[in-house]
C-alpha positions as a LaTeX table, in Angstrom:
\begin{tabular}{lrrr}
\hline
Residue & $x$ (\AA) & $y$ (\AA) & $z$ (\AA) \\
\hline
Unk1 & 182.89 & $-49.15$ & 62.64 \\
Unk2 & 182.07 & $-47.58$ & 59.25 \\
Unk3 & 180.08 & $-50.68$ & 58.32 \\
Unk4 & 177.82 & $-50.26$ & 61.39 \\
Unk5 & 177.12 & $-46.61$ & 60.54 \\
Unk6 & 176.19 & $-47.67$ & 57.00 \\
Unk7 & 173.58 & $-50.17$ & 58.29 \\
Unk8 & 172.06 & $-47.52$ & 60.58 \\
Unk9 & 171.88 & $-45.05$ & 57.74 \\
Unk10 & 170.11 & $-47.57$ & 55.49 \\
Unk11 & 167.64 & $-48.43$ & 58.29 \\
Unk12 & 166.79 & $-44.77$ & 58.81 \\
Unk13 & 166.25 & $-44.32$ & 55.09 \\
Unk14 & 163.90 & $-47.33$ & 54.89 \\
Unk15 & 161.91 & $-46.06$ & 57.87 \\
Unk16 & 161.63 & $-42.62$ & 56.25 \\
Unk17 & 160.45 & $-44.13$ & 52.99 \\
Unk18 & 157.86 & $-46.24$ & 54.82 \\
Unk19 & 156.57 & $-43.22$ & 56.73 \\
Unk20 & 156.43 & $-41.27$ & 53.47 \\
Unk21 & 154.46 & $-44.04$ & 51.80 \\
Unk22 & 152.07 & $-44.20$ & 54.75 \\
Unk23 & 151.49 & $-40.45$ & 54.62 \\
Unk24 & 150.88 & $-40.67$ & 50.86 \\
Unk25 & 148.35 & $-43.47$ & 51.32 \\
Unk26 & 146.50 & $-41.53$ & 54.06 \\
Unk27 & 146.52 & $-38.41$ & 51.90 \\
Unk28 & 145.13 & $-40.33$ & 48.91 \\
Unk29 & 142.40 & $-41.87$ & 51.06 \\
Unk30 & 141.44 & $-38.47$ & 52.44 \\
Unk31 & 141.33 & $-37.00$ & 48.93 \\
Unk32 & 139.20 & $-39.93$ & 47.74 \\
Unk33 & 136.80 & $-39.61$ & 50.68 \\
Unk34 & 136.60 & $-35.87$ & 50.14 \\
Unk35 & 135.77 & $-36.35$ & 46.44 \\
Unk36 & 133.12 & $-38.99$ & 47.25 \\
Unk37 & 131.67 & $-36.73$ & 49.95 \\
Unk38 & 131.45 & $-33.81$ & 47.53 \\
Unk39 & 129.84 & $-36.03$ & 44.87 \\
Unk40 & 127.26 & $-37.33$ & 47.36 \\
Unk41 & 126.59 & $-33.79$ & 48.51 \\
Unk42 & 125.74 & $-32.79$ & 44.94 \\
Unk43 & 122.99 & $-35.45$ & 44.70 \\
Unk44 & 119.39 & $-34.22$ & 45.30 \\
Unk45 & 118.81 & $-36.72$ & 48.14 \\
Unk46 & 118.97 & $-36.51$ & 51.93 \\
Unk47 & 121.22 & $-38.80$ & 53.89 \\
Unk48 & 118.16 & $-40.71$ & 55.13 \\
Unk49 & 116.91 & $-41.26$ & 51.59 \\
Unk50 & 120.34 & $-42.48$ & 50.52 \\
Unk51 & 120.42 & $-44.92$ & 53.41 \\
Unk52 & 117.00 & $-46.30$ & 52.44 \\
Unk53 & 118.11 & $-46.57$ & 48.82 \\
Unk54 & 121.26 & $-48.45$ & 49.77 \\
Unk55 & 119.16 & $-50.72$ & 52.00 \\
Unk56 & 116.84 & $-51.53$ & 49.08 \\
Unk57 & 119.85 & $-52.21$ & 46.84 \\
Unk58 & 121.37 & $-54.48$ & 49.46 \\
Unk59 & 118.08 & $-56.35$ & 49.85 \\
Unk60 & 117.80 & $-56.62$ & 46.07 \\
Unk61 & 121.28 & $-58.04$ & 45.85 \\
Unk62 & 120.46 & $-60.43$ & 48.68 \\
Unk63 & 117.33 & $-61.55$ & 46.82 \\
Unk64 & 119.30 & $-62.22$ & 43.65 \\
Unk65 & 121.89 & $-64.15$ & 45.61 \\
Unk66 & 119.33 & $-66.19$ & 47.50 \\
Unk67 & 117.39 & $-66.92$ & 44.31 \\
Unk68 & 120.60 & $-68.08$ & 42.62 \\
Unk69 & 121.46 & $-70.33$ & 45.54 \\
Unk70 & 117.89 & $-71.64$ & 45.63 \\
Unk71 & 117.98 & $-72.43$ & 41.94 \\
Unk72 & 121.15 & $-74.42$ & 42.39 \\
Unk73 & 120.14 & $-76.21$ & 45.56 \\
Unk74 & 116.39 & $-76.53$ & 44.87 \\
Unk75 & 115.59 & $-74.90$ & 48.22 \\
Unk76 & 113.23 & $-72.24$ & 46.84 \\
Unk77 & 110.84 & $-72.25$ & 49.80 \\
Unk78 & 113.68 & $-71.99$ & 52.31 \\
Unk79 & 115.24 & $-69.14$ & 50.36 \\
Unk80 & 111.93 & $-67.29$ & 50.20 \\
Unk81 & 111.43 & $-67.65$ & 53.95 \\
Unk82 & 114.95 & $-66.47$ & 54.58 \\
Unk83 & 114.58 & $-63.40$ & 52.43 \\
Unk84 & 111.23 & $-62.54$ & 54.01 \\
Unk85 & 112.87 & $-62.79$ & 57.42 \\
Unk86 & 115.70 & $-60.50$ & 56.34 \\
Unk87 & 113.26 & $-57.98$ & 54.83 \\
Unk88 & 111.05 & $-58.01$ & 57.92 \\
Unk89 & 113.99 & $-57.43$ & 60.25 \\
Unk90 & 115.09 & $-54.54$ & 58.04 \\
Unk91 & 111.69 & $-52.81$ & 58.55 \\
Unk92 & 110.09 & $-53.92$ & 55.27 \\
Unk93 & 106.96 & $-55.24$ & 56.97 \\
Unk94 & 103.32 & $-54.43$ & 56.28 \\
Unk95 & 102.29 & $-51.76$ & 58.76 \\
Unk96 & 99.94 & $-49.35$ & 56.96 \\
Unk97 & 97.17 & $-49.56$ & 54.38 \\
Unk98 & 95.97 & $-46.51$ & 52.44 \\
Unk99 & 92.61 & $-46.84$ & 50.66 \\
Unk100 & 91.83 & $-44.44$ & 47.82 \\
Unk101 & 88.74 & $-43.90$ & 45.67 \\
Unk102 & 86.02 & $-44.99$ & 48.10 \\
Unk103 & 83.03 & $-42.67$ & 48.39 \\
Unk104 & 79.95 & $-44.78$ & 49.04 \\
Unk105 & 81.32 & $-48.14$ & 50.16 \\
Unk106 & 82.68 & $-48.82$ & 53.63 \\
Unk107 & 86.48 & $-48.59$ & 53.33 \\
Unk108 & 86.87 & $-50.75$ & 56.45 \\
Unk109 & 85.96 & $-53.73$ & 54.26 \\
Unk110 & 89.12 & $-53.03$ & 52.28 \\
Unk111 & 91.22 & $-52.62$ & 55.44 \\
Unk112 & 89.98 & $-55.94$ & 56.82 \\
Unk113 & 91.16 & $-57.84$ & 53.77 \\
Unk114 & 94.42 & $-55.93$ & 53.44 \\
Unk115 & 95.34 & $-56.20$ & 57.11 \\
Unk116 & 94.64 & $-59.90$ & 56.94 \\
Unk117 & 98.21 & $-59.91$ & 55.63 \\
Unk118 & 99.60 & $-57.99$ & 58.62 \\
Unk119 & 102.76 & $-59.42$ & 60.17 \\
Unk120 & 103.93 & $-60.32$ & 56.69 \\
Unk121 & 107.11 & $-59.04$ & 55.15 \\
Unk122 & 106.35 & $-56.73$ & 52.22 \\
Unk123 & 107.86 & $-59.36$ & 49.93 \\
Unk124 & 105.20 & $-61.82$ & 51.10 \\
Unk125 & 102.15 & $-59.61$ & 50.38 \\
Unk126 & 100.11 & $-61.35$ & 47.67 \\
Unk127 & 98.92 & $-58.32$ & 45.70 \\
Unk128 & 97.17 & $-60.36$ & 42.99 \\
Unk129 & 95.38 & $-62.47$ & 45.57 \\
Unk130 & 94.32 & $-59.37$ & 47.51 \\
Unk131 & 92.98 & $-57.77$ & 44.32 \\
Unk132 & 90.93 & $-60.90$ & 43.58 \\
Unk133 & 89.45 & $-60.72$ & 47.10 \\
Unk134 & 88.55 & $-57.05$ & 46.68 \\
Unk135 & 86.82 & $-57.73$ & 43.35 \\
Unk136 & 84.44 & $-60.03$ & 45.25 \\
Unk137 & 83.09 & $-57.02$ & 47.18 \\
Unk138 & 79.79 & $-55.79$ & 45.65 \\
Unk139 & 80.84 & $-52.13$ & 45.37 \\
Unk140 & 84.24 & $-52.83$ & 43.78 \\
Unk141 & 84.28 & $-52.61$ & 40.00 \\
Unk142 & 88.08 & $-52.61$ & 39.81 \\
Unk143 & 91.03 & $-52.45$ & 42.20 \\
Unk144 & 94.76 & $-51.80$ & 41.99 \\
Unk145 & 97.19 & $-52.79$ & 44.74 \\
Unk146 & 100.75 & $-51.48$ & 45.01 \\
Unk147 & 103.59 & $-51.52$ & 47.53 \\
Unk148 & 105.36 & $-48.41$ & 48.75 \\
Unk149 & 108.39 & $-49.45$ & 50.73 \\
Unk150 & 109.15 & $-49.82$ & 53.52 \\
Unk151 & 105.72 & $-50.60$ & 55.04 \\
Unk152 & 102.84 & $-49.04$ & 53.05 \\
Unk153 & 100.25 & $-50.86$ & 50.94 \\
Unk154 & 98.19 & $-48.59$ & 48.65 \\
Unk155 & 94.79 & $-49.79$ & 47.41 \\
Unk156 & 93.00 & $-47.83$ & 44.66 \\
Unk157 & 89.31 & $-48.66$ & 44.34 \\
Unk158 & 87.01 & $-47.97$ & 41.37 \\
Unk159 & 83.47 & $-48.07$ & 42.72 \\
Unk160 & 80.35 & $-49.19$ & 40.90 \\
Unk161 & 77.78 & $-46.45$ & 40.35 \\
Unk162 & 74.30 & $-46.88$ & 41.87 \\
Unk163 & 71.67 & $-46.80$ & 39.14 \\
Unk164 & 68.32 & $-48.20$ & 40.27 \\
Unk165 & 66.55 & $-50.19$ & 42.99 \\
Unk166 & 65.59 & $-53.82$ & 42.48 \\
Unk167 & 62.50 & $-55.04$ & 44.33 \\
Unk168 & 63.07 & $-58.42$ & 45.95 \\
Unk169 & 60.37 & $-60.44$ & 47.71 \\
Unk170 & 61.68 & $-59.39$ & 51.13 \\
Unk171 & 63.79 & $-56.29$ & 50.53 \\
Unk172 & 64.90 & $-53.51$ & 48.21 \\
Unk173 & 68.41 & $-53.74$ & 46.72 \\
Unk174 & 70.48 & $-50.93$ & 45.23 \\
Unk175 & 71.95 & $-52.05$ & 41.88 \\
Unk176 & 74.33 & $-50.65$ & 39.27 \\
Unk177 & 73.78 & $-50.28$ & 35.52 \\
Unk178 & 74.58 & $-53.96$ & 34.91 \\
Unk179 & 72.23 & $-55.27$ & 37.60 \\
Unk180 & 74.90 & $-56.09$ & 40.20 \\
Unk181 & 73.42 & $-55.83$ & 43.70 \\
Unk182 & 75.32 & $-53.32$ & 45.84 \\
Unk183 & 73.54 & $-53.23$ & 49.20 \\
Unk184 & 70.06 & $-53.19$ & 50.78 \\
Unk185 & 68.34 & $-49.80$ & 50.78 \\
Unk186 & 65.45 & $-48.36$ & 52.78 \\
Unk187 & 62.17 & $-47.42$ & 51.15 \\
Unk188 & 62.73 & $-43.73$ & 51.88 \\
Unk189 & 66.23 & $-43.73$ & 50.36 \\
Unk190 & 65.00 & $-45.74$ & 47.37 \\
Unk191 & 62.62 & $-42.93$ & 46.35 \\
Unk192 & 65.36 & $-41.14$ & 44.39 \\
Unk193 & 66.03 & $-44.14$ & 42.15 \\
Unk194 & 64.01 & $-45.91$ & 39.45 \\
Unk195 & 62.33 & $-49.05$ & 40.78 \\
Unk196 & 62.79 & $-52.26$ & 38.76 \\
Unk197 & 60.78 & $-55.40$ & 39.45 \\
Unk198 & 59.55 & $-58.65$ & 37.97 \\
Unk199 & 61.03 & $-62.16$ & 37.62 \\
Unk200 & 64.23 & $-61.97$ & 35.58 \\
Unk201 & 64.31 & $-58.15$ & 35.65 \\
Unk202 & 67.83 & $-58.06$ & 37.12 \\
Unk203 & 69.25 & $-59.57$ & 33.94 \\
Unk204 & 67.46 & $-57.00$ & 31.78 \\
Unk205 & 68.77 & $-53.80$ & 33.38 \\
Unk206 & 71.17 & $-52.98$ & 30.56 \\
Unk207 & 68.49 & $-53.67$ & 27.94 \\
Unk208 & 66.10 & $-51.37$ & 29.80 \\
Unk209 & 68.68 & $-48.58$ & 29.78 \\
Unk210 & 69.07 & $-48.98$ & 26.01 \\
Unk211 & 65.30 & $-48.86$ & 25.59 \\
Unk212 & 64.94 & $-45.64$ & 27.59 \\
Unk213 & 67.78 & $-44.03$ & 25.66 \\
Unk214 & 65.57 & $-44.31$ & 22.56 \\
Unk215 & 63.28 & $-41.62$ & 24.01 \\
Unk216 & 65.44 & $-39.21$ & 26.07 \\
Unk217 & 62.53 & $-36.83$ & 26.69 \\
Unk218 & 60.71 & $-39.56$ & 28.65 \\
Unk219 & 63.67 & $-41.12$ & 30.45 \\
Unk220 & 63.70 & $-38.76$ & 33.42 \\
Unk221 & 59.94 & $-39.24$ & 33.88 \\
Unk222 & 60.10 & $-43.03$ & 34.29 \\
Unk223 & 59.78 & $-43.90$ & 37.98 \\
Unk224 & 59.45 & $-47.68$ & 37.72 \\
Unk225 & 59.77 & $-50.52$ & 35.23 \\
Unk226 & 58.22 & $-53.99$ & 35.48 \\
Unk227 & 59.55 & $-56.92$ & 33.44 \\
Unk228 & 56.41 & $-58.89$ & 32.53 \\
Unk229 & 56.35 & $-62.55$ & 31.54 \\
Unk230 & 60.08 & $-62.46$ & 30.83 \\
Unk231 & 59.34 & $-60.81$ & 27.48 \\
Unk232 & 58.28 & $-57.13$ & 27.74 \\
Unk233 & 58.16 & $-53.97$ & 29.90 \\
Unk234 & 55.48 & $-51.97$ & 31.68 \\
Unk235 & 56.74 & $-48.46$ & 32.45 \\
Unk236 & 55.31 & $-46.28$ & 35.22 \\
Unk237 & 55.86 & $-42.53$ & 35.05 \\
Unk238 & 56.30 & $-40.24$ & 38.02 \\
Unk239 & 52.62 & $-39.29$ & 37.56 \\
Unk240 & 51.67 & $-42.94$ & 38.37 \\
Unk241 & 50.50 & $-43.44$ & 34.79 \\
Unk242 & 51.48 & $-46.77$ & 33.23 \\
Unk243 & 52.59 & $-47.57$ & 29.70 \\
Unk244 & 52.47 & $-51.19$ & 28.43 \\
Unk245 & 55.02 & $-51.83$ & 25.69 \\
Unk246 & 55.16 & $-54.72$ & 23.18 \\
Unk247 & 57.77 & $-57.47$ & 23.34 \\
Unk248 & 60.92 & $-57.34$ & 21.27 \\
Unk249 & 63.71 & $-54.78$ & 21.47 \\
Unk250 & 62.96 & $-53.06$ & 18.17 \\
Unk251 & 59.17 & $-53.03$ & 18.57 \\
Unk252 & 59.31 & $-51.73$ & 22.15 \\
Unk253 & 61.76 & $-48.97$ & 21.19 \\
Unk254 & 59.59 & $-47.93$ & 18.22 \\
Unk255 & 56.48 & $-47.89$ & 20.43 \\
Unk256 & 58.20 & $-45.77$ & 23.06 \\
Unk257 & 59.34 & $-43.27$ & 20.42 \\
Unk258 & 55.78 & $-43.07$ & 19.06 \\
Unk259 & 54.44 & $-42.49$ & 22.57 \\
Unk260 & 56.98 & $-39.70$ & 23.12 \\
Unk261 & 55.86 & $-38.04$ & 19.90 \\
Unk262 & 52.18 & $-38.34$ & 20.89 \\
Unk263 & 52.93 & $-36.93$ & 24.32 \\
Unk264 & 54.60 & $-33.96$ & 22.68 \\
Unk265 & 51.38 & $-33.22$ & 20.78 \\
Unk266 & 48.66 & $-34.25$ & 23.26 \\
Unk267 & 50.40 & $-33.85$ & 26.64 \\
Unk268 & 49.49 & $-37.39$ & 27.64 \\
Unk269 & 51.73 & $-37.52$ & 30.72 \\
Unk270 & 50.01 & $-35.65$ & 33.52 \\
Unk271 & 46.59 & $-35.87$ & 31.89 \\
Unk272 & 43.46 & $-37.78$ & 32.91 \\
Unk273 & 44.51 & $-41.09$ & 31.31 \\
Unk274 & 45.56 & $-43.66$ & 33.92 \\
Unk275 & 47.19 & $-46.19$ & 31.60 \\
Unk276 & 48.34 & $-46.57$ & 28.02 \\
Unk277 & 48.46 & $-49.87$ & 26.14 \\
Unk278 & 50.78 & $-50.06$ & 23.13 \\
Unk279 & 51.15 & $-53.82$ & 22.93 \\
Unk280 & 49.59 & $-53.68$ & 19.45 \\
Unk281 & 51.32 & $-50.74$ & 17.75 \\
Unk282 & 50.69 & $-48.45$ & 16.01 \\
Unk283 & 47.38 & $-48.42$ & 17.95 \\
Unk284 & 47.36 & $-47.14$ & 21.52 \\
Unk285 & 44.54 & $-47.83$ & 23.94 \\
Unk286 & 43.98 & $-45.45$ & 26.83 \\
Unk287 & 42.10 & $-46.11$ & 30.06 \\
Unk288 & 40.40 & $-43.15$ & 31.75 \\
Unk289 & 39.03 & $-43.77$ & 35.27 \\
Unk290 & 35.22 & $-43.50$ & 35.45 \\
Unk291 & 34.69 & $-44.44$ & 31.84 \\
Unk292 & 33.44 & $-47.88$ & 30.89 \\
Unk293 & 35.05 & $-47.93$ & 27.46 \\
Unk294 & 38.68 & $-47.42$ & 26.61 \\
Unk295 & 39.61 & $-44.66$ & 24.27 \\
Unk296 & 41.57 & $-45.64$ & 21.22 \\
Unk297 & 44.12 & $-43.50$ & 19.49 \\
Unk298 & 45.56 & $-44.68$ & 16.19 \\
Unk299 & 48.98 & $-43.16$ & 15.88 \\
Unk300 & 49.05 & $-44.24$ & 12.26 \\
Unk301 & 45.82 & $-42.36$ & 11.52 \\
Unk302 & 47.14 & $-39.38$ & 13.43 \\
Unk303 & 50.32 & $-39.31$ & 11.38 \\
Unk304 & 48.31 & $-39.50$ & 8.15 \\
Unk305 & 46.12 & $-36.63$ & 9.32 \\
Unk306 & 49.17 & $-34.53$ & 10.18 \\
Unk307 & 50.58 & $-35.09$ & 6.68 \\
Unk308 & 47.39 & $-33.95$ & 4.87 \\
\hline
\end{tabular}
């Protein structure tokens, strides 16, 4: 009888110890959860942001795992498709495009190319390929494409600056400082820009800008420029007076500077002279309507007279 009571007593003690261990485990878990909860509460993130962050981390870990498996098995394409499917199902799918930096160009042209990748997982968006497509647009000088998870594609555009109007045989084209054609322009809208014409003139736009920089006082008065014989310029001022310059970068720049100096003394622009010919500097020939002979002004003689 005593032996039976001993077994019961031992059984009760084991049960008590087990219950005590269970309570200790639950208490430790509660303390651990409480500590983790307090630590998470101290972070400067909302619960939604934390969930998104954990989702990104999980997807990143999945990508690493799939890439590792693909490397071992050689199934790279299958792994890429699988990851794209996982990302798309998780909400990481192209849904919005934000275009920044456009002022003159039609931003819908950017949207059309970007949304050509709609229905793709964000991991499948070819940002380099999209940038190359955007650089083919006339107005786009540069472009940057970036992803903002989960579904936003941001496109930053650097536009070309309109500089002048190029006269084509059948239309007028707005161009930038390098001669790149931007878009057709009406005659009325073209009035605010310098008109450039002549065979091969498009390739000389930068050289023309350098030439005009040699005489800043005249630059704002030049309304049109004609590239003649693929070798020299005729400039037309806003007074409809024309100046013929010699060929060669240095000679044409020197002639333009001399003309600017003569204009400062004689007020040539706005006067009765219809055209000026400086193709044989330092002499300048002037044509006055109604007179049979051209007047000749030797800038060299003038300079010598000013020095005496």
